[in-house]
N, C-alpha and C positions, 0 to 999 in steps of 0.2 A: 676359330680363326678371327672373327670379328673383334673379340676383347684383344687379342695379341695386335691387331692393327691399331685399335684404339689406344693402347698403351705406347706403341710406336709413335704415332701422331703427337700424343701429348708430350712425349720426350722431345721429338723435334721441335715442337713449339716452345718448350721450355729451354731447349738450347739456343734457339733463335733469339728468343726474348734476352736471354743471359748476354748476348752479344750486342743487344739493341743500344745504339748510341744515345746519349741523353738528349741531344739535339739534332735534328735534321737527319732523319733515318733515310738511306738511300731508297728510291722507289722500288729496287729489285727487292730489297728486304720486306718492304711493305707487301708487295705483290706475293711473295712467298708466304708470309703469314697469312694473308688473306686466303690463299689456295689451301694451306694446311688446316686453317679453322674451318673452311668450307667442307673439306673432306672429312675432317673430324665430325662435324655436325652430321654429315651424311651417314657415316658409320655409327653414331650413335642412334640415330634414327632408325637404320637397320636393326640394331641391336634391341632396340624397344619393340619393334614388330616381332622379331623373333621371340621374344620373351612373352609377348601377348598370345602369339600363336601356340607356343608351348603350354601357357596356362589354359587357354581355351581347349586345347586338345585333351589335356588332362581332365577337364570337366566333362567332356562328352564320352568318356570311355564308359561303356555299359549302358548307355542312354540310347535308346531307339532314336532315330532320325525324326520321326513324327510319332507322338503318342496320341491314342484316341482320348477325346475328352471324356471323363467319367460323369455319368449323370446328365450329359448334355445331348439334346436330341440332335441327330445329323440331318 
């Protein structure tokens, strides 16, 4: 889902930028671009967290939560 939303936001930003005037962009366009970029940044952060969680989860499979130390006194 997140990757679809990221692509959608990137397309909206590209479309908005293609309509961007050479001089004096209207405040509404600037606001819209700021909002789209902020949302894209948030979605990218979520995607990074999901990837990190997935990687961490795959490393933990088959490994006990706490292993006793071998050769170490308790």
